[in-house]
VEXDREN-2710 file (C-alpha; in Angstrom, 1 decimal):
% VEXDREN-2710
k/r/px/py/pz
1/MET/123.3/84.7/127.1
2/ASP/122.3/86.5/130.3
3/LYS/121.1/84.3/133.2
4/ASN/117.4/83.6/133.5
5/LYS/116.6/86.0/136.3
6/ILE/113.7/88.5/136.1
7/HIS/113.2/87.8/132.3
8/LEU/112.9/84.2/131.1
9/LYS/114.8/83.9/127.8
10/ALA/115.1/81.3/125.1
11/PRO/117.5/78.5/126.1
12/GLY/118.8/78.7/122.5
13/ASN/117.1/78.9/119.1
14/TRP/113.4/80.1/119.2
15/ILE/110.6/80.6/121.7
16/ASN/107.3/82.4/121.4
17/ASP/103.9/82.1/123.3
18/PRO/103.9/81.3/127.0
19/ASN/101.9/78.2/127.7
20/GLY/100.6/76.2/130.7
21/PHE/101.5/78.9/133.2
22/ILE/100.6/77.6/136.7
23/TYR/101.6/77.5/140.3
24/TYR/101.8/73.7/141.0
25/LYS/103.3/71.8/144.0
26/GLY/105.4/74.7/145.2
27/ASN/106.8/75.8/141.9
28/TYR/105.8/78.1/139.1
29/HIS/105.7/76.2/135.8
30/LEU/105.9/78.2/132.6
31/PHE/105.9/76.2/129.3
32/TYR/106.4/77.9/126.0
33/GLN/106.3/77.4/122.3
34/TYR/109.8/76.2/121.3
35/PHE/111.5/75.3/118.1
36/PRO/114.7/73.6/119.2
37/TYR/116.6/73.5/115.9
38/ALA/117.2/77.1/114.9
39/PRO/116.5/80.7/116.0
40/ARG/113.4/80.9/113.8
41/TRP/109.7/79.8/113.9
42/GLY/109.1/76.1/113.0
43/THR/107.4/72.9/114.2
44/MET/106.4/73.7/117.7
45/HIS/107.3/71.8/120.9
46/TRP/106.6/72.8/124.5
47/GLY/109.7/73.9/126.3
48/HIS/109.5/74.1/130.1
49/ALA/110.9/76.3/132.8
50/VAL/110.4/76.2/136.6
51/SER/110.8/78.9/139.3
52/LYS/110.2/79.1/143.0
53/ASP/109.6/82.8/143.0
54/LEU/108.9/84.1/139.5
55/VAL/112.4/85.6/139.6
56/ASN/115.0/82.8/139.1
57/TRP/114.1/80.4/136.3
58/GLU/115.6/77.0/135.3
59/HIS/114.9/75.4/131.9
60/GLN/113.8/71.8/132.1
61/GLY/114.1/70.9/128.4
62/VAL/111.3/69.7/126.1
63/ALA/108.1/68.7/127.9
64/VAL/105.7/68.0/124.9
65/PHE/106.7/67.1/121.3
66/PRO/104.9/65.8/118.2
67/THR/104.1/62.1/118.3
68/LYS/100.5/61.7/116.9
69/TYR/98.8/62.2/113.6
70/GLU/96.9/65.2/115.1
71/ASP/100.0/67.0/116.3
72/GLN/102.5/65.8/113.7
73/ASN/103.3/69.3/112.6
74/GLY/103.3/71.0/116.0
75/CYS/102.2/71.2/119.6
76/PHE/100.8/74.7/119.7
77/SER/99.6/77.0/122.5
78/GLY/97.5/76.0/125.4
79/SER/97.1/76.1/129.2
80/ALA/97.4/74.0/132.4
81/ILE/95.2/73.2/135.4
82/GLU/95.6/71.0/138.5
83/ARG/93.1/68.5/139.7
84/ASP/93.7/66.2/142.7
85/GLY/97.5/66.8/142.6
86/ARG/97.7/65.9/138.9
87/LEU/98.8/68.4/136.2
88/TYR/96.7/68.6/133.0
89/LEU/98.0/70.3/129.9
90/TYR/95.7/71.3/127.0
91/TYR/97.2/72.3/123.7
92/THR/96.4/72.6/120.0
93/GLY/97.8/69.9/117.8
94/VAL/98.3/70.8/114.1
95/HIS/98.5/68.5/111.1
96/TYR/99.6/69.9/107.8
97/ASN/97.5/68.7/104.8
98/LYS/100.1/70.3/102.5
99/ILE/103.7/70.6/103.5
100/ASN/106.2/73.0/101.9
101/PRO/108.5/70.6/100.0
102/GLU/111.4/73.0/100.6
103/ASP/110.8/73.3/104.3
104/ILE/108.9/70.6/106.2
105/HIS/108.5/73.0/109.1
106/GLN/106.2/75.2/107.0
107/CYS/102.7/74.7/105.7
108/LEU/101.5/75.8/102.2
109/ASN/98.4/78.0/101.8
110/ASP/97.1/77.5/105.3
111/GLU/96.1/73.9/104.4
112/PHE/96.1/72.4/107.9
113/GLU/93.7/71.2/110.5
114/SER/93.7/71.8/114.3
115/SER/92.7/69.4/117.1
116/GLN/92.7/70.1/120.9
117/ILE/94.8/67.6/122.9
118/MET/95.3/66.8/126.6
119/ILE/98.3/65.3/128.3
120/THR/98.8/64.8/132.0
121/SER/101.6/64.4/134.6
122/GLU/101.9/63.2/138.2
123/ASP/104.8/65.6/139.0
124/GLY/104.7/68.4/136.4
125/ILE/108.0/67.3/134.9
126/HIS/107.5/63.9/133.2
127/PHE/105.0/63.5/130.4
128/ASP/104.3/60.4/128.3
129/ASN/104.3/61.8/124.8
130/PHE/103.9/58.4/123.1
131/HIS/101.0/56.9/125.1
132/GLY/99.6/59.7/127.3
133/LYS/97.9/62.0/124.8
134/LYS/94.1/62.2/124.3
135/VAL/92.3/64.2/121.6
136/ILE/89.5/66.0/123.3
137/VAL/88.3/68.2/120.4
138/PRO/88.9/66.8/116.9
139/PRO/89.0/69.2/113.9
140/ILE/85.7/71.2/113.9
141/THR/83.5/70.3/111.0
142/ASP/80.5/72.6/111.7
143/GLU/81.3/76.1/110.7
144/LYS/78.5/77.4/113.0
145/VAL/80.7/76.2/115.9
146/GLY/84.1/77.3/114.5
147/ASP/86.8/76.9/111.9
148/ARG/88.5/73.6/111.0
149/THR/91.9/75.3/110.5
150/HIS/91.7/78.3/112.8
151/ALA/90.5/77.0/116.2
152/ARG/93.3/77.0/118.8
153/ASP/94.9/77.9/122.1
154/PRO/92.7/76.3/124.7
155/LYS/92.4/78.1/128.0
156/VAL/90.9/75.9/130.7
157/TRP/89.6/77.0/134.1
158/ARG/87.4/75.8/137.0
159/GLY/84.0/77.4/137.1
160/LYS/81.4/77.2/139.9
161/ASP/80.0/73.8/138.9
162/ALA/82.2/72.5/136.1
163/TRP/85.3/72.9/134.0
164/TYR/85.3/75.4/131.1
165/MET/87.5/75.9/128.1
166/VAL/87.6/78.7/125.5
167/LEU/89.2/78.5/122.1
168/GLY/90.1/81.3/119.7
169/SER/88.6/80.9/116.2
170/LYS/87.0/82.8/113.3
171/THR/83.6/83.1/111.6
172/PRO/83.0/82.2/107.9
173/ASP/83.0/85.9/107.1
174/ASN/86.4/86.4/108.8
175/ARG/85.6/87.9/112.1
176/GLY/87.3/86.9/115.3
177/LYS/85.3/84.4/117.5
178/LEU/85.4/82.6/120.8
179/ILE/84.2/79.0/121.3
180/PHE/83.2/77.9/124.8
181/TYR/83.2/74.3/126.0
182/LYS/82.1/72.6/129.2
183/SER/83.2/69.4/130.9
184/GLU/82.4/67.5/134.1
185/ASP/85.6/65.4/134.1
186/LEU/88.3/67.2/132.0
187/TYR/88.1/64.5/129.4
188/ASP/84.8/64.9/127.6
189/TRP/84.0/68.4/126.3
190/GLU/80.8/69.8/124.9
191/PRO/80.5/73.0/122.9
192/ILE/78.1/75.3/124.7
193/ASN/78.2/78.7/123.0
194/THR/80.2/81.2/120.9
195/ALA/80.9/84.9/121.0
196/SER/82.0/87.4/118.3
197/LYS/81.6/91.0/117.4
198/GLU/80.0/92.7/114.4
199/SER/82.8/95.2/114.4
200/GLY/85.2/92.3/113.9
201/PHE/88.3/93.2/116.0
202/GLY/90.5/91.4/113.4
203/TRP/89.9/88.2/111.5
204/MET/91.0/85.6/114.0
205/TRP/91.3/85.7/117.8
206/GLU/94.4/84.0/119.2
207/CYS/95.3/83.1/122.8
208/PRO/92.1/84.0/124.6
209/ASP/92.2/84.3/128.3
210/TYR/89.3/85.0/130.7
211/PHE/89.4/85.5/134.4
212/GLU/87.6/87.4/137.2
213/THR/89.1/90.0/139.5
214/GLU/87.7/92.0/142.4
215/GLY/87.2/95.0/140.1
216/GLY/85.7/93.2/137.1
217/LYS/85.8/90.3/134.6
218/VAL/88.7/90.5/132.2
219/LEU/88.9/89.2/128.6
220/ILE/92.3/89.2/126.8
221/ILE/92.5/88.3/123.1
222/SER/95.2/88.6/120.5
223/PRO/93.4/89.5/117.3
224/MET/95.1/88.9/113.9
225/GLY/94.8/91.7/111.4
226/PHE/93.7/94.1/114.1
227/ARG/95.8/97.2/113.4
228/LYS/96.5/97.8/109.8
229/GLU/99.3/100.2/109.0
230/ALA/101.3/99.8/105.8
231/GLY/104.3/97.6/106.4
232/LEU/103.8/97.2/110.2
233/GLU/102.8/94.3/112.4
234/GLU/99.0/93.8/112.4
235/ASN/98.5/91.3/115.2
236/HIS/98.2/92.8/118.6
237/THR/96.9/91.9/122.1
238/ILE/93.9/93.8/123.6
239/CYS/92.0/93.5/126.8
240/MET/88.6/94.6/128.0
241/LEU/86.0/94.2/130.7
242/ALA/83.4/91.7/129.6
243/ALA/80.1/90.4/130.9
244/PHE/80.1/86.6/131.2
245/GLU/77.2/84.4/132.3
246/GLU/78.9/81.1/133.1
247/ALA/76.1/78.5/132.9
248/ALA/75.2/79.4/129.3
249/CYS/78.8/80.6/128.4
250/ARG/77.2/83.8/127.2
251/MET/79.7/86.6/126.8
252/GLU/79.1/90.2/125.8
253/MET/82.1/92.4/124.9
254/PRO/82.2/96.2/124.8
255/GLU/83.5/98.4/122.0
256/THR/86.1/99.9/124.3
257/TYR/89.4/98.2/124.9
258/GLN/93.0/98.7/126.0
259/TYR/96.2/97.4/124.5
260/LEU/97.9/94.9/126.8
261/ASP/101.0/97.0/126.3
262/TYR/101.5/100.2/124.3
263/GLY/104.9/99.1/123.0
264/LEU/103.0/96.7/120.7
265/ASP/105.9/94.2/120.9
266/LEU/104.2/91.9/123.5
267/TYR/101.9/89.2/122.3
268/ALA/100.0/86.0/123.2
269/PRO/99.9/86.6/127.0
270/GLN/98.7/84.0/129.5
271/SER/97.7/84.4/133.1
272/THR/97.3/82.3/136.2
273/GLU/96.9/82.7/140.0
274/ASP/100.1/83.1/142.0
275/GLU/100.9/81.6/145.4
276/GLU/99.0/84.4/147.1
277/GLY/95.9/84.2/144.7
278/ARG/96.9/87.3/142.7
279/ARG/96.2/87.2/138.9
280/VAL/99.7/87.2/137.3
281/LEU/100.4/87.4/133.6
282/ALA/103.4/86.6/131.3
283/ALA/103.7/87.5/127.6
284/TRP/106.1/86.9/124.7
285/LEU/108.3/89.7/123.4
286/ARG/108.5/89.7/119.6
287/MET/112.1/90.1/118.4
288/PRO/113.1/90.9/114.8
289/GLU/116.4/89.0/114.9
290/ALA/118.4/86.5/117.1
291/VAL/120.8/87.7/119.7
292/ASN/124.4/86.8/118.6
293/GLY/122.7/84.5/116.0
294/LYS/121.9/82.0/118.9
295/TRP/118.6/82.7/120.6
296/CYS/115.4/84.6/119.8
297/GLY/112.5/85.2/122.1
298/MET/111.9/86.1/125.8
299/PHE/109.1/87.0/128.2
300/CYS/108.2/90.2/130.0
301/ILE/108.4/90.8/133.7
302/PRO/105.5/88.8/135.4
303/ARG/102.7/91.3/135.9
304/VAL/99.9/91.4/138.4
305/VAL/96.5/92.3/136.7
306/GLU/94.1/94.5/138.7
307/VAL/91.0/96.4/137.8
308/LYS/90.2/99.7/139.4
309/ASP/87.4/102.1/138.4
310/GLY/86.9/100.3/135.1
311/HIS/90.6/100.4/134.1
312/ILE/92.9/97.4/133.8
313/TYR/96.3/97.8/135.5
314/PHE/99.4/95.7/134.8
315/ARG/101.7/96.1/137.8
316/VAL/105.2/94.7/138.4
317/HIS/104.9/91.5/140.5
318/PRO/106.0/92.2/144.1
319/ASN/108.6/89.4/143.9
320/ILE/110.3/91.3/141.1
321/GLU/110.0/94.7/142.8
322/LYS/111.7/93.5/146.0
323/MET/114.8/92.3/144.1
324/TYR/116.0/95.8/143.2
325/THR/117.5/96.8/146.5
326/ARG/121.1/98.0/145.7
327/ARG/121.4/101.7/144.8
328/ILE/124.0/102.5/142.2
329/SER/125.2/105.7/140.6
330/HIS/125.9/104.5/137.1
331/ALA/124.4/101.8/134.9
332/SER/127.8/100.2/134.5
333/GLN/127.5/99.0/138.1
334/ALA/124.4/97.0/137.4
335/ASP/123.9/93.2/137.7
336/SER/123.8/91.4/134.4
337/ALA/120.1/90.8/134.9
338/GLY/119.6/94.6/134.5
339/TYR/118.5/97.6/136.6
340/LYS/115.6/99.9/137.3
341/VAL/115.4/103.6/136.8
342/SER/112.7/105.6/138.7
343/PHE/111.8/109.3/138.1
344/GLU/109.1/111.9/137.7
345/ILE/109.1/113.3/134.2
346/GLY/108.1/116.8/133.3
347/ASP/106.3/118.0/130.2
348/GLY/108.8/118.3/127.3
349/GLU/111.5/116.4/129.2
350/THR/113.4/113.4/127.7
351/VAL/115.4/110.7/129.5
352/ASN/117.8/108.7/127.3
353/ILE/118.6/105.3/128.6
354/GLY/121.4/103.7/126.6
355/GLY/120.0/105.1/123.4
356/TYR/116.3/104.5/124.2
357/LYS/114.5/107.8/124.6
358/ILE/111.5/108.3/126.9
359/SER/109.7/111.6/126.8
360/ARG/106.6/113.3/128.0
361/ARG/104.3/115.2/125.6
362/GLY/101.5/116.8/127.5
363/ARG/99.7/113.9/129.3
364/GLN/101.3/111.2/127.1
365/ILE/104.4/109.2/127.7
366/CYS/106.3/108.5/124.5
367/THR/109.2/106.3/123.5
368/ASP/111.7/106.2/120.6
369/ARG/114.0/103.3/120.0
370/GLN/115.5/104.2/116.6
371/GLY/119.0/104.3/118.0
372/VAL/118.9/100.8/119.4
373/PHE/117.0/98.8/116.9
374/PRO/117.7/97.2/113.5
375/GLU/116.6/99.0/110.3
376/HIS/114.1/97.7/107.8
377/THR/111.7/95.8/110.0
378/ASN/108.0/95.9/110.5
379/PHE/108.3/97.0/114.1
380/ARG/107.2/100.5/115.2
381/MET/110.0/102.8/116.3
382/GLN/107.9/105.3/118.2
383/CYS/105.2/104.4/120.8
384/ALA/102.9/106.4/123.1
385/THR/100.4/105.8/125.9
386/PRO/96.9/107.3/125.9
387/GLU/96.6/110.4/128.1
388/VAL/97.5/109.4/131.7
389/LYS/95.5/110.4/134.7
390/GLU/97.4/109.5/137.8
391/GLY/100.6/111.5/137.4
392/PHE/103.9/111.1/135.7
393/HIS/106.0/108.7/137.7
394/LEU/108.0/106.2/135.7
395/ASP/109.7/102.9/136.7
396/VAL/111.8/101.7/133.9
397/TYR/113.2/98.1/133.9
398/VAL/116.2/97.7/131.7
399/ASP/117.5/94.4/130.3
400/SER/120.0/94.1/127.5
401/ASN/117.2/93.3/125.0
402/LEU/114.1/94.6/126.7
403/ILE/113.0/97.9/128.2
404/GLU/109.7/98.1/130.1
405/VAL/108.3/101.5/131.1
406/PHE/105.7/101.3/133.8
407/VAL/103.7/104.5/134.1
408/ASN/102.1/105.2/137.5
409/ASN/102.6/101.7/138.8
410/GLY/100.9/100.0/135.8
411/GLU/98.3/102.5/134.6
412/TYR/99.9/101.9/131.3
413/VAL/103.1/100.1/130.2
414/ILE/105.3/100.4/127.1
415/SER/107.6/97.4/126.5
416/ASN/110.1/97.4/123.6
417/THR/112.7/95.1/122.2
418/VAL/116.1/96.8/122.0
419/TYR/119.6/95.8/120.7
420/GLY/123.0/97.4/121.5
421/LEU/122.1/99.5/124.5
422/THR/124.9/101.5/126.0
423/ARG/125.5/101.9/129.8
424/GLU/124.9/105.7/129.6
425/ILE/121.9/107.4/131.0
426/ARG/121.3/111.0/130.1
427/ALA/118.7/113.4/131.4
428/GLU/118.3/117.2/131.8
429/GLU/118.4/116.7/135.6
430/THR/120.2/113.4/136.3
431/GLU/119.9/113.9/140.0
432/LYS/116.2/113.3/139.7
433/LEU/116.9/109.7/138.6
434/GLN/117.1/106.8/141.1
435/ILE/118.9/103.7/139.8
436/ASP/118.6/100.4/141.5
437/THR/119.9/96.9/140.6
438/LEU/119.8/93.4/142.1
439/GLU/121.8/92.4/145.1
END
């Protein structure tokens, strides 16, 4: 497996959603959904990685694992905050009411219940899984508040006068829903309000994230059943500018939205503030099969989220950008952590990076990964941005299993899983390409 530089990858077996992303005591901590027994989804633990710079990552092993009735069948997604030097993790514990007798890591017929649980640490490394957990929100019994089964992924933040938490859930008539809670002490939480849309936006909203930027208030959700196309993945992440009145936890959402990423492979993102106060985001890359049968799952480049003129931008974090300082003439000269290709693309032109094709059709940037992807999966082979407005400059970050195409410094991004890339780059005018790798 490639070293954990630029892209954080599974230490073996399976990872998915990023959790507990935070800058704490001089380090970035990124926890993640982790199944330590096989490269497939199963009973979730929280794996843990640490970085000084968002570039070089070190895995720390398992931080949180099932020990209670409420999390017997998994410690699912959640977030982290710091208070008075102490790290607080909030996550969804799951208890299966009906276990698959042929596979104890699977539930039958969605017969499970969800609780929200807190665990703390003095140093961000050591967690008392046997005695240090507290259930802060038991399974919801009032359907006016939320769903007993589908209420999960707590995101906690500090507001002006209190602590706030949002959960993703669903309505009785199967529309996505948010549940807002408030706390004075991080231990006792009171439900304050809910938000949903008549138009639905899928049947369940996973991994909600809300934050404010200079340009606007951003809501990110991952609706299940959002985009229905025969045989293709239906669950996707969208973002929008929302109106939020904090004291009453009243949120209004527009009909307009953007995809987080137009490759439609990224899911379940989580954001935090970096060392400089910028809003930085990580997201899980869905992969159809394990690499060499050993590991499955990785995260995208950390991205800075900015809002300008009503549009949400996802830009490469400057710590990542400054790593690509060595100019090379051929991809074979690149560091094992990958390389970056920069160019302007003309209408009708195509650049082929190791079998992954990037083209321009009018004012859209399009990609095609048929040549570097397994057959017979529910992943899309061709992707495209909406019409771009700011030009046609592309920065393409290439990893052995992930290509990220940043259009006009984050106006739009297409990120795709790939397998079997070659080290050949072909273009109609190769001299227009600039190739850089890590020192």
